[in-house]
Backbone as JSON Lines, residues from 0, in Angstrom:
{"i":0,"aa":"M","n":[-9.13,8.19,-31.42],"ca":[-10.74,7.79,-32.6],"c":[-11.79,8.51,-32.28]}
{"i":1,"aa":"A","n":[-12.54,9.31,-32.87],"ca":[-13.29,10.03,-31.7],"c":[-14.81,9.56,-32.73]}
{"i":2,"aa":"N","n":[-15.68,9.74,-32.34],"ca":[-17.09,9.32,-33.01],"c":[-17.07,10.48,-34.08]}
{"i":3,"aa":"P","n":[-17.55,10.0,-35.05],"ca":[-17.61,11.15,-35.83],"c":[-18.79,12.53,-34.96]}
{"i":4,"aa":"S","n":[-19.87,12.28,-34.73],"ca":[-21.03,12.7,-34.4],"c":[-20.52,14.09,-33.03]}
{"i":5,"aa":"S","n":[-19.85,13.13,-32.79],"ca":[-19.19,14.73,-31.2],"c":[-17.43,13.57,-31.41]}
{"i":6,"aa":"S","n":[-16.65,15.09,-30.95],"ca":[-15.47,14.72,-30.74],"c":[-15.17,14.4,-29.38]}
{"i":7,"aa":"S","n":[-15.93,14.38,-28.57],"ca":[-15.45,14.23,-26.6],"c":[-15.13,12.76,-26.54]}
{"i":8,"aa":"S","n":[-16.76,12.16,-27.64],"ca":[-17.25,10.59,-27.34],"c":[-16.31,9.86,-27.92]}
{"i":9,"aa":"P","n":[-16.01,8.32,-27.84],"ca":[-14.61,7.61,-28.06],"c":[-16.15,7.03,-29.71]}
{"i":10,"aa":"L","n":[-15.54,6.22,-30.27],"ca":[-15.96,4.98,-30.78],"c":[-16.6,3.99,-30.2]}
{"i":11,"aa":"C","n":[-18.23,3.02,-30.55],"ca":[-18.85,2.18,-29.83],"c":[-18.6,0.53,-30.46]}
{"i":12,"aa":"V","n":[-18.25,0.2,-30.13],"ca":[-18.79,-1.41,-30.9],"c":[-19.03,-2.64,-29.81]}
{"i":13,"aa":"A","n":[-20.19,-3.14,-30.13],"ca":[-20.98,-3.96,-29.88],"c":[-20.52,-5.32,-30.03]}
{"i":14,"aa":"I","n":[-20.47,-5.98,-29.29],"ca":[-20.26,-7.18,-29.07],"c":[-20.83,-7.94,-29.07]}
{"i":15,"aa":"L","n":[-21.99,-9.5,-29.62],"ca":[-22.96,-9.78,-29.2],"c":[-22.37,-11.26,-29.2]}
{"i":16,"aa":"A","n":[-22.64,-11.68,-28.12],"ca":[-22.37,-12.61,-26.98],"c":[-23.34,-13.7,-26.34]}
{"i":17,"aa":"T","n":[-23.31,-14.89,-25.82],"ca":[-24.05,-15.34,-25.17],"c":[-22.56,-16.87,-24.38]}
{"i":18,"aa":"D","n":[-23.25,-17.72,-23.6],"ca":[-22.56,-18.21,-22.8],"c":[-22.06,-19.61,-24.0]}
{"i":19,"aa":"G","n":[-20.63,-19.19,-23.6],"ca":[-20.61,-20.53,-24.5],"c":[-19.44,-19.86,-25.43]}
{"i":20,"aa":"F","n":[-18.92,-18.24,-25.3],"ca":[-17.88,-18.08,-26.86],"c":[-16.46,-17.93,-26.22]}
{"i":21,"aa":"E","n":[-16.26,-17.83,-27.15],"ca":[-14.74,-18.48,-27.49],"c":[-13.92,-17.28,-26.83]}
{"i":22,"aa":"Q","n":[-14.0,-17.61,-25.51],"ca":[-11.99,-16.48,-25.2],"c":[-11.68,-15.82,-25.34]}
{"i":23,"aa":"A","n":[-10.66,-16.31,-26.48],"ca":[-9.55,-15.81,-26.71],"c":[-10.71,-14.69,-28.19]}
{"i":24,"aa":"E","n":[-11.56,-15.11,-28.64],"ca":[-11.67,-14.27,-30.41],"c":[-12.97,-12.84,-29.05]}
{"i":25,"aa":"L","n":[-13.51,-13.17,-28.07],"ca":[-13.99,-12.27,-27.04],"c":[-13.0,-11.74,-26.72]}
{"i":26,"aa":"L","n":[-12.35,-11.33,-25.73],"ca":[-11.56,-10.81,-24.88],"c":[-10.37,-9.99,-25.69]}
{"i":27,"aa":"E","n":[-9.75,-10.79,-26.93],"ca":[-8.25,-10.06,-27.28],"c":[-8.7,-9.11,-28.43]}
{"i":28,"aa":"P","n":[-9.68,-9.33,-29.2],"ca":[-10.23,-8.04,-29.5],"c":[-10.8,-6.98,-29.09]}
{"i":29,"aa":"K","n":[-11.61,-7.63,-28.13],"ca":[-12.02,-6.18,-26.52],"c":[-10.62,-5.7,-26.4]}
{"i":30,"aa":"K","n":[-10.09,-5.91,-26.03],"ca":[-8.15,-5.57,-24.98],"c":[-7.73,-4.58,-26.74]}
{"i":31,"aa":"A","n":[-7.92,-5.14,-27.81],"ca":[-7.06,-4.42,-28.92],"c":[-8.2,-2.96,-29.14]}
{"i":32,"aa":"L","n":[-9.69,-3.33,-29.16],"ca":[-10.27,-2.26,-29.36],"c":[-10.37,-0.91,-28.46]}
{"i":33,"aa":"E","n":[-10.29,-1.69,-27.17],"ca":[-10.37,-1.09,-26.12],"c":[-8.81,0.08,-26.12]}
{"i":34,"aa":"A","n":[-7.81,-0.26,-26.13],"ca":[-6.34,0.03,-25.99],"c":[-6.05,1.28,-27.37]}
{"i":35,"aa":"A","n":[-7.47,1.11,-28.33],"ca":[-7.61,1.73,-29.24],"c":[-8.36,3.17,-29.01]}
{"i":36,"aa":"G","n":[-8.68,2.97,-28.09],"ca":[-10.01,4.34,-27.59],"c":[-10.83,4.12,-27.49]}
{"i":37,"aa":"V","n":[-11.33,2.83,-28.25],"ca":[-12.74,2.51,-28.64],"c":[-13.71,1.83,-27.59]}
{"i":38,"aa":"H","n":[-14.64,2.83,-27.18],"ca":[-15.12,1.87,-26.21],"c":[-15.98,0.13,-26.44]}
{"i":39,"aa":"V","n":[-16.65,-0.45,-25.71],"ca":[-16.47,-1.6,-26.19],"c":[-17.61,-2.03,-25.2]}
{"i":40,"aa":"D","n":[-19.09,-3.11,-26.09],"ca":[-20.14,-3.05,-24.95],"c":[-20.49,-4.67,-24.93]}
{"i":41,"aa":"V","n":[-20.1,-5.57,-24.35],"ca":[-20.77,-6.63,-24.57],"c":[-22.91,-6.88,-24.61]}
{"i":42,"aa":"I","n":[-22.74,-7.42,-25.55],"ca":[-24.63,-7.32,-25.37],"c":[-24.77,-8.71,-25.75]}
{"i":43,"aa":"S","n":[-26.27,-9.18,-24.85],"ca":[-27.03,-10.27,-25.02],"c":[-28.25,-9.93,-24.86]}
{"i":44,"aa":"A","n":[-28.42,-11.59,-24.77],"ca":[-30.15,-11.84,-24.54],"c":[-30.03,-11.44,-22.96]}
{"i":45,"aa":"K","n":[-29.56,-12.4,-21.85],"ca":[-29.4,-12.0,-20.45],"c":[-28.63,-10.95,-20.4]}
{"i":46,"aa":"D","n":[-28.45,-10.28,-18.84],"ca":[-28.76,-9.6,-17.76],"c":[-26.91,-10.76,-17.25]}
{"i":47,"aa":"G","n":[-26.26,-10.16,-16.77],"ca":[-25.45,-10.59,-15.57],"c":[-24.41,-11.01,-16.59]}
{"i":48,"aa":"M","n":[-23.33,-12.27,-16.49],"ca":[-22.23,-12.86,-16.57],"c":[-22.07,-14.34,-17.84]}
{"i":49,"aa":"L","n":[-21.31,-13.75,-18.97],"ca":[-21.72,-14.76,-19.36],"c":[-20.24,-15.69,-19.3]}
{"i":50,"aa":"E","n":[-19.98,-17.11,-19.61],"ca":[-18.8,-18.3,-19.4],"c":[-18.85,-18.04,-20.82]}
{"i":51,"aa":"G","n":[-16.92,-18.23,-20.85],"ca":[-16.34,-18.07,-22.03],"c":[-15.82,-19.87,-22.07]}
{"i":52,"aa":"F","n":[-15.91,-19.65,-22.68],"ca":[-14.64,-21.02,-23.54],"c":[-12.88,-21.06,-24.11]}
{"i":53,"aa":"K","n":[-12.52,-21.57,-23.2],"ca":[-11.62,-22.17,-24.32],"c":[-10.89,-23.77,-25.37]}
{"i":54,"aa":"H","n":[-11.68,-23.5,-26.32],"ca":[-12.05,-24.59,-26.76],"c":[-13.07,-25.24,-26.38]}
{"i":55,"aa":"V","n":[-12.77,-26.56,-25.16],"ca":[-14.08,-26.79,-24.77],"c":[-13.8,-27.34,-23.25]}
{"i":56,"aa":"D","n":[-13.31,-26.24,-22.61],"ca":[-12.88,-26.39,-21.49],"c":[-13.64,-25.27,-21.33]}
{"i":57,"aa":"K","n":[-14.04,-24.18,-20.02],"ca":[-14.73,-23.16,-19.34],"c":[-13.14,-22.28,-19.19]}
{"i":58,"aa":"G","n":[-13.37,-21.38,-19.57],"ca":[-12.94,-20.27,-19.17],"c":[-13.32,-18.82,-18.81]}
{"i":59,"aa":"E","n":[-12.89,-18.37,-19.05],"ca":[-13.01,-17.27,-17.86],"c":[-14.78,-15.85,-18.27]}
{"i":60,"aa":"Q","n":[-14.97,-15.58,-17.27],"ca":[-16.68,-14.56,-17.61],"c":[-16.35,-13.49,-17.8]}
{"i":61,"aa":"V","n":[-17.42,-13.12,-19.0],"ca":[-17.34,-11.51,-19.36],"c":[-18.5,-11.3,-18.66]}
{"i":62,"aa":"K","n":[-18.85,-9.52,-18.21],"ca":[-20.19,-9.18,-17.7],"c":[-20.34,-8.51,-19.01]}
{"i":63,"aa":"V","n":[-22.28,-8.42,-18.95],"ca":[-23.19,-7.89,-19.91],"c":[-23.01,-6.36,-19.43]}
{"i":64,"aa":"D","n":[-22.78,-5.61,-20.27],"ca":[-22.83,-4.71,-20.35],"c":[-24.4,-4.3,-20.49]}
{"i":65,"aa":"K","n":[-24.86,-4.57,-22.04],"ca":[-26.87,-4.21,-21.75],"c":[-26.77,-5.8,-22.53]}
{"i":66,"aa":"T","n":[-28.63,-5.56,-22.68],"ca":[-29.59,-6.66,-22.5],"c":[-29.39,-5.75,-24.08]}
{"i":67,"aa":"F","n":[-30.36,-7.14,-25.64],"ca":[-30.63,-6.47,-25.86],"c":[-32.06,-5.7,-26.07]}
{"i":68,"aa":"E","n":[-32.66,-5.66,-25.4],"ca":[-33.31,-4.63,-25.19],"c":[-33.1,-3.04,-24.9]}
{"i":69,"aa":"Q","n":[-31.69,-3.45,-24.53],"ca":[-31.27,-1.81,-23.83],"c":[-30.63,-1.2,-24.41]}
{"i":70,"aa":"A","n":[-29.86,-2.23,-25.66],"ca":[-28.5,-1.89,-26.59],"c":[-29.79,-1.11,-27.57]}
{"i":71,"aa":"R","n":[-29.29,-0.3,-28.16],"ca":[-29.82,0.55,-29.34],"c":[-28.71,0.12,-30.55]}
{"i":72,"aa":"Q","n":[-29.16,0.11,-31.71],"ca":[-27.47,-0.8,-33.18],"c":[-27.1,0.37,-33.13]}
{"i":73,"aa":"E","n":[-28.24,1.94,-33.45],"ca":[-27.56,2.88,-33.8],"c":[-26.32,3.66,-33.15]}
{"i":74,"aa":"D","n":[-26.23,3.25,-31.98],"ca":[-25.61,4.23,-31.09],"c":[-23.43,3.62,-31.49]}
{"i":75,"aa":"Y","n":[-23.83,2.29,-32.08],"ca":[-22.41,1.05,-32.39],"c":[-22.13,1.71,-33.76]}
{"i":76,"aa":"A","n":[-20.65,1.69,-33.74],"ca":[-20.32,1.73,-35.13],"c":[-19.69,0.65,-35.88]}
{"i":77,"aa":"A","n":[-19.33,-0.22,-35.17],"ca":[-19.41,-1.51,-35.59],"c":[-20.32,-2.72,-34.38]}
{"i":78,"aa":"V","n":[-19.82,-3.63,-34.95],"ca":[-20.61,-4.85,-34.73],"c":[-19.2,-5.89,-34.61]}
{"i":79,"aa":"L","n":[-18.94,-7.14,-33.22],"ca":[-18.14,-7.99,-33.61],"c":[-18.74,-8.96,-33.27]}
{"i":80,"aa":"L","n":[-18.68,-10.46,-33.72],"ca":[-19.09,-11.67,-33.39],"c":[-18.12,-12.48,-32.98]}
{"i":81,"aa":"P","n":[-18.1,-12.77,-32.07],"ca":[-17.38,-14.15,-31.88],"c":[-17.15,-15.22,-32.09]}
{"i":82,"aa":"G","n":[-16.6,-16.2,-31.94],"ca":[-16.97,-17.74,-31.95],"c":[-17.43,-18.29,-31.16]}
{"i":83,"aa":"G","n":[-16.89,-19.32,-30.65],"ca":[-17.18,-20.5,-30.7],"c":[-18.73,-21.49,-30.48]}
{"i":84,"aa":"V","n":[-18.69,-22.55,-30.48],"ca":[-19.42,-24.08,-31.09],"c":[-20.42,-22.99,-30.88]}
{"i":85,"aa":"V","n":[-20.9,-22.98,-29.06],"ca":[-21.87,-23.32,-28.43],"c":[-22.96,-21.44,-28.69]}
{"i":86,"aa":"N","n":[-22.17,-20.43,-28.34],"ca":[-22.14,-19.17,-28.91],"c":[-22.7,-18.95,-29.97]}
{"i":87,"aa":"G","n":[-22.12,-19.3,-31.45],"ca":[-22.4,-19.14,-32.52],"c":[-23.78,-19.59,-32.59]}
{"i":88,"aa":"D","n":[-24.02,-20.78,-32.27],"ca":[-25.09,-21.75,-32.66],"c":[-26.12,-20.76,-31.79]}
{"i":89,"aa":"A","n":[-25.65,-20.58,-30.46],"ca":[-26.92,-20.12,-29.75],"c":[-27.69,-18.87,-30.3]}
{"i":90,"aa":"M","n":[-26.76,-17.59,-30.82],"ca":[-26.67,-16.52,-31.31],"c":[-27.75,-16.26,-32.15]}
{"i":91,"aa":"R","n":[-27.72,-17.66,-33.26],"ca":[-28.2,-17.17,-34.5],"c":[-29.65,-17.56,-34.64]}
{"i":92,"aa":"L","n":[-30.19,-18.01,-33.44],"ca":[-31.33,-17.9,-32.71],"c":[-31.95,-16.98,-32.39]}
{"i":93,"aa":"V","n":[-31.38,-16.21,-31.57],"ca":[-31.96,-14.83,-31.13],"c":[-32.7,-13.96,-32.19]}
{"i":94,"aa":"P","n":[-34.02,-13.71,-32.31],"ca":[-34.33,-12.54,-32.91],"c":[-33.54,-11.43,-33.16]}
{"i":95,"aa":"E","n":[-33.45,-10.98,-31.49],"ca":[-32.71,-9.57,-31.51],"c":[-31.68,-9.49,-31.92]}
{"i":96,"aa":"A","n":[-30.73,-10.3,-32.14],"ca":[-29.33,-10.85,-32.79],"c":[-29.19,-10.41,-34.13]}
{"i":97,"aa":"R","n":[-30.24,-11.08,-35.06],"ca":[-30.32,-11.08,-36.04],"c":[-30.9,-9.72,-36.58]}
{"i":98,"aa":"R","n":[-31.84,-8.96,-35.68],"ca":[-31.97,-6.86,-36.02],"c":[-30.94,-6.56,-36.27]}
{"i":99,"aa":"F","n":[-30.59,-6.84,-35.05],"ca":[-28.97,-5.76,-34.61],"c":[-28.08,-5.74,-35.93]}
{"i":100,"aa":"V","n":[-27.97,-7.06,-36.16],"ca":[-26.79,-7.37,-37.32],"c":[-27.29,-6.98,-38.88]}
{"i":101,"aa":"Q","n":[-28.41,-6.63,-39.16],"ca":[-29.2,-6.46,-40.23],"c":[-29.14,-5.35,-40.46]}
{"i":102,"aa":"Q","n":[-29.66,-4.38,-38.98],"ca":[-29.15,-2.94,-38.95],"c":[-27.67,-2.18,-39.24]}
{"i":103,"aa":"A","n":[-27.47,-2.54,-38.66],"ca":[-25.61,-2.45,-39.03],"c":[-25.23,-2.68,-40.35]}
{"i":104,"aa":"D","n":[-26.13,-3.83,-41.07],"ca":[-25.68,-4.06,-42.38],"c":[-26.12,-3.0,-43.78]}
{"i":105,"aa":"A","n":[-27.09,-2.97,-42.86],"ca":[-28.26,-1.95,-44.04],"c":[-27.55,-0.87,-43.55]}
{"i":106,"aa":"A","n":[-27.09,0.16,-42.78],"ca":[-25.93,1.65,-41.63],"c":[-24.88,1.08,-42.58]}
{"i":107,"aa":"H","n":[-24.65,-0.1,-43.54],"ca":[-23.08,-0.09,-44.03],"c":[-21.83,0.59,-42.38]}
{"i":108,"aa":"K","n":[-22.46,-0.32,-41.35],"ca":[-21.09,-0.46,-40.28],"c":[-20.29,-1.27,-40.61]}
{"i":109,"aa":"P","n":[-19.26,-1.84,-40.28],"ca":[-18.14,-2.95,-39.53],"c":[-19.0,-3.95,-39.32]}
{"i":110,"aa":"I","n":[-18.92,-4.81,-40.16],"ca":[-19.5,-6.64,-39.2],"c":[-18.17,-7.44,-39.06]}
{"i":111,"aa":"A","n":[-17.93,-7.68,-37.79],"ca":[-16.53,-8.53,-37.55],"c":[-17.22,-10.26,-36.99]}
{"i":112,"aa":"A","n":[-17.16,-11.57,-38.1],"ca":[-17.0,-12.6,-37.18],"c":[-16.01,-13.18,-37.61]}
{"i":113,"aa":"I","n":[-15.87,-13.87,-36.29],"ca":[-13.87,-15.0,-36.17],"c":[-14.83,-16.7,-35.67]}
{"i":114,"aa":"C","n":[-14.47,-17.4,-36.69],"ca":[-14.79,-18.99,-36.24],"c":[-16.44,-19.0,-36.81]}
{"i":115,"aa":"H","n":[-16.64,-19.27,-35.61],"ca":[-18.75,-19.99,-35.48],"c":[-19.5,-18.2,-35.29]}
{"i":116,"aa":"G","n":[-18.94,-17.38,-35.07],"ca":[-19.6,-16.09,-35.15],"c":[-20.6,-15.4,-36.95]}
{"i":117,"aa":"G","n":[-19.92,-16.23,-37.87],"ca":[-20.34,-15.56,-38.53],"c":[-21.77,-16.77,-39.16]}
{"i":118,"aa":"W","n":[-22.02,-17.61,-38.36],"ca":[-22.83,-18.36,-38.78],"c":[-25.35,-17.58,-38.12]}
{"i":119,"aa":"L","n":[-24.42,-15.9,-37.42],"ca":[-25.35,-14.84,-37.21],"c":[-25.55,-14.65,-38.29]}
{"i":120,"aa":"L","n":[-24.19,-14.26,-39.43],"ca":[-24.2,-13.73,-40.56],"c":[-25.49,-14.73,-41.54]}
{"i":121,"aa":"I","n":[-25.52,-15.75,-41.46],"ca":[-26.14,-16.67,-42.35],"c":[-27.51,-16.35,-41.72]}
{"i":122,"aa":"S","n":[-27.59,-16.43,-40.37],"ca":[-29.28,-17.32,-40.27],"c":[-30.06,-15.64,-40.38]}
{"i":123,"aa":"A","n":[-29.03,-14.28,-40.32],"ca":[-29.44,-13.2,-40.21],"c":[-30.19,-12.74,-42.21]}
{"i":124,"aa":"G","n":[-29.57,-13.66,-43.25],"ca":[-29.89,-13.46,-44.12],"c":[-28.76,-11.92,-44.9]}
{"i":125,"aa":"L","n":[-27.46,-12.41,-44.61],"ca":[-26.85,-11.76,-44.93],"c":[-25.27,-11.89,-45.94]}
{"i":126,"aa":"A","n":[-25.24,-13.3,-45.68],"ca":[-23.97,-14.1,-46.01],"c":[-24.36,-13.95,-47.85]}
{"i":127,"aa":"K","n":[-25.52,-13.65,-48.35],"ca":[-25.6,-13.83,-49.94],"c":[-24.74,-12.68,-50.8]}
{"i":128,"aa":"D","n":[-23.9,-13.74,-51.89],"ca":[-22.96,-12.99,-52.42],"c":[-22.16,-12.05,-51.37]}
{"i":129,"aa":"R","n":[-21.58,-12.74,-50.55],"ca":[-20.68,-11.82,-50.1],"c":[-18.95,-13.13,-50.01]}
{"i":130,"aa":"T","n":[-17.87,-12.36,-49.78],"ca":[-16.8,-13.92,-49.4],"c":[-16.42,-13.21,-48.0]}
{"i":131,"aa":"V","n":[-16.61,-14.99,-47.61],"ca":[-16.01,-14.86,-46.58],"c":[-15.41,-15.75,-45.69]}
{"i":132,"aa":"T","n":[-14.45,-16.14,-44.8],"ca":[-14.07,-17.23,-44.35],"c":[-14.37,-17.47,-42.67]}
{"i":133,"aa":"S","n":[-14.42,-18.61,-42.4],"ca":[-14.84,-18.58,-40.85],"c":[-14.09,-20.34,-40.34]}
{"i":134,"aa":"W","n":[-14.23,-20.72,-39.34],"ca":[-13.99,-22.03,-39.02],"c":[-14.52,-22.78,-40.18]}
{"i":135,"aa":"P","n":[-13.73,-24.09,-40.91],"ca":[-14.01,-24.42,-42.06],"c":[-15.32,-25.53,-41.63]}
{"i":136,"aa":"S","n":[-16.04,-26.1,-40.54],"ca":[-17.14,-26.38,-40.9],"c":[-17.8,-25.86,-41.05]}
{"i":137,"aa":"L","n":[-18.13,-24.06,-41.3],"ca":[-19.34,-23.64,-41.68],"c":[-19.26,-23.34,-43.22]}
{"i":138,"aa":"Q","n":[-18.07,-24.16,-43.91],"ca":[-17.95,-23.63,-45.23],"c":[-18.84,-24.14,-45.97]}
{"i":139,"aa":"D","n":[-20.08,-24.87,-45.77],"ca":[-20.89,-26.11,-46.17],"c":[-22.21,-24.35,-45.95]}
{"i":140,"aa":"D","n":[-22.34,-23.97,-45.19],"ca":[-23.21,-23.15,-44.54],"c":[-23.79,-21.96,-45.28]}
{"i":141,"aa":"F","n":[-22.21,-21.39,-45.16],"ca":[-21.75,-20.31,-46.33],"c":[-22.23,-20.38,-47.46]}
{"i":142,"aa":"R","n":[-21.87,-21.12,-48.43],"ca":[-22.0,-21.75,-49.59],"c":[-23.69,-22.07,-49.93]}
{"i":143,"aa":"N","n":[-25.05,-22.73,-48.97],"ca":[-25.67,-23.12,-49.42],"c":[-26.45,-21.86,-49.22]}
{"i":144,"aa":"A","n":[-26.08,-20.76,-48.6],"ca":[-26.62,-18.88,-48.47],"c":[-26.81,-18.28,-49.21]}
{"i":145,"aa":"G","n":[-25.44,-18.92,-50.43],"ca":[-25.21,-17.87,-51.71],"c":[-23.81,-17.29,-51.39]}
{"i":146,"aa":"G","n":[-22.96,-16.97,-50.49],"ca":[-21.79,-17.2,-50.06],"c":[-20.84,-17.43,-50.73]}
{"i":147,"aa":"K","n":[-19.59,-16.8,-50.8],"ca":[-18.12,-17.65,-51.03],"c":[-17.25,-17.6,-50.2]}
{"i":148,"aa":"W","n":[-17.16,-18.68,-50.26],"ca":[-16.65,-19.32,-48.66],"c":[-14.68,-19.65,-49.04]}
{"i":149,"aa":"V","n":[-13.88,-18.85,-48.47],"ca":[-12.13,-18.96,-48.82],"c":[-11.94,-18.97,-47.44]}
{"i":150,"aa":"D","n":[-10.65,-20.19,-47.41],"ca":[-9.6,-20.5,-46.55],"c":[-8.66,-19.49,-46.68]}
{"i":151,"aa":"R","n":[-8.51,-17.89,-45.8],"ca":[-7.93,-17.09,-45.36],"c":[-7.93,-16.74,-44.2]}
{"i":152,"aa":"E","n":[-6.57,-16.23,-43.9],"ca":[-6.37,-15.46,-42.21],"c":[-7.54,-14.46,-42.31]}
{"i":153,"aa":"V","n":[-7.9,-13.26,-42.97],"ca":[-8.69,-12.28,-42.67],"c":[-9.22,-12.51,-43.96]}
{"i":154,"aa":"V","n":[-10.38,-11.62,-43.74],"ca":[-11.46,-11.81,-45.51],"c":[-12.06,-10.23,-44.93]}
{"i":155,"aa":"Q","n":[-11.91,-9.39,-45.78],"ca":[-12.68,-7.85,-46.09],"c":[-13.56,-7.95,-47.02]}
{"i":156,"aa":"D","n":[-14.76,-8.0,-47.19],"ca":[-15.96,-8.04,-48.28],"c":[-16.58,-6.77,-48.02]}
{"i":157,"aa":"D","n":[-16.14,-5.81,-48.24],"ca":[-17.1,-4.8,-48.69],"c":[-16.95,-3.89,-46.76]}
{"i":158,"aa":"N","n":[-18.1,-4.29,-46.08],"ca":[-18.02,-3.87,-44.78],"c":[-18.0,-5.64,-43.86]}
{"i":159,"aa":"F","n":[-17.64,-6.29,-44.26],"ca":[-17.99,-7.84,-43.41],"c":[-16.37,-7.83,-43.96]}
{"i":160,"aa":"I","n":[-16.18,-8.41,-42.08],"ca":[-14.62,-9.3,-42.07],"c":[-14.53,-9.87,-40.82]}
{"i":161,"aa":"T","n":[-14.25,-10.99,-42.17],"ca":[-13.82,-12.17,-41.39],"c":[-12.93,-12.88,-40.99]}
{"i":162,"aa":"S","n":[-12.86,-13.71,-40.1],"ca":[-11.37,-14.78,-39.91],"c":[-11.47,-15.91,-39.35]}
{"i":163,"aa":"R","n":[-10.83,-16.76,-39.48],"ca":[-11.22,-18.37,-39.14],"c":[-11.33,-18.95,-37.81]}
{"i":164,"aa":"K","n":[-10.04,-18.19,-36.63],"ca":[-9.3,-19.1,-35.83],"c":[-8.68,-17.94,-35.26]}
{"i":165,"aa":"P","n":[-8.7,-18.59,-33.74],"ca":[-7.95,-17.89,-32.92],"c":[-6.5,-17.36,-33.57]}
{"i":166,"aa":"D","n":[-5.89,-18.58,-33.78],"ca":[-4.58,-17.61,-34.97],"c":[-4.43,-16.47,-35.12]}
{"i":167,"aa":"D","n":[-5.83,-16.35,-36.17],"ca":[-5.83,-15.45,-36.88],"c":[-6.11,-14.05,-36.07]}
{"i":168,"aa":"I","n":[-7.03,-13.95,-35.46],"ca":[-7.25,-12.69,-34.32],"c":[-6.19,-11.27,-33.75]}
{"i":169,"aa":"P","n":[-4.62,-11.49,-34.08],"ca":[-4.0,-10.35,-34.64],"c":[-4.64,-9.71,-36.48]}
{"i":170,"aa":"A","n":[-4.59,-10.57,-37.37],"ca":[-4.67,-9.52,-39.08],"c":[-6.45,-9.74,-38.08]}
{"i":171,"aa":"F","n":[-7.08,-10.1,-37.91],"ca":[-8.18,-9.87,-37.86],"c":[-8.48,-8.5,-37.02]}
{"i":172,"aa":"N","n":[-7.61,-8.29,-35.75],"ca":[-7.67,-7.14,-35.07],"c":[-7.1,-5.65,-35.72]}
{"i":173,"aa":"K","n":[-6.39,-5.92,-36.16],"ca":[-6.18,-4.77,-37.36],"c":[-6.7,-4.5,-38.35]}
{"i":174,"aa":"T","n":[-7.59,-5.91,-39.2],"ca":[-8.53,-5.05,-40.32],"c":[-9.28,-4.78,-39.64]}
{"i":175,"aa":"L","n":[-9.96,-4.59,-38.36],"ca":[-11.36,-4.07,-37.85],"c":[-11.01,-2.63,-37.82]}
{"i":176,"aa":"L","n":[-9.17,-2.71,-36.57],"ca":[-9.47,-0.8,-36.09],"c":[-9.17,-0.65,-37.93]}
{"i":177,"aa":"A","n":[-8.37,-1.01,-38.51],"ca":[-8.25,0.59,-40.04],"c":[-10.03,0.24,-40.47]}
{"i":178,"aa":"A","n":[-10.76,-0.32,-40.08],"ca":[-12.07,-0.45,-40.74],"c":[-12.77,1.19,-40.23]}
{"i":179,"aa":"L","n":[-12.44,0.56,-39.1],"ca":[-13.21,1.84,-37.59],"c":[-12.52,3.14,-38.03]}
{"i":180,"aa":"K","n":[-11.23,2.79,-37.78],"ca":[-10.3,4.73,-38.46],"c":[-11.04,4.91,-39.36]}
{"i":181,"aa":"K","n":[-11.39,4.49,-40.91],"ca":[-12.07,4.06,-42.41],"c":[-13.52,5.53,-41.44]}
{"i":182,"aa":"A","n":[-14.16,4.46,-40.79],"ca":[-15.67,4.72,-40.5],"c":[-15.41,6.2,-40.25]}
{"i":183,"aa":"A","n":[-14.48,6.65,-39.06],"ca":[-14.2,7.93,-38.51],"c":[-14.07,8.73,-38.86]}
């Protein structure tokens, strides 16, 4: 999968995360993207390492590749928003994260959110008139933001790709990779 602007450069995907991300929802899509030849950067408000979780237990750490101050949204073909209650709740409060997804949406790039990752879409004002899925506890938030919430493994609504939980990751990855292939 080559970047349309340069045949020698791979597509790049930004994963926006902070401490408390759901381990499987960051690491499994990252692994699938990299296996497909996509470059992935983990972007956060802080530099260093981020602590992942396996549900409520501490999990693996991941290295931050760039901070929001260092990253330029236009360098990425898509944005991935992993879940995790702590991660999702914290990311929605970061103004740079909201701007990052707003710019990606304005450029009509794929935005893939799983589980609680969708909270950032709501706080960025992007959920109105969109059909999405997420962890079930977010359905009222999406509806209150003017979106339509459905209970499905994966939902693609234009450039949005959403899934509910770690069990949905195979369908989530497949849909994201197809969207990237189409965008290339």
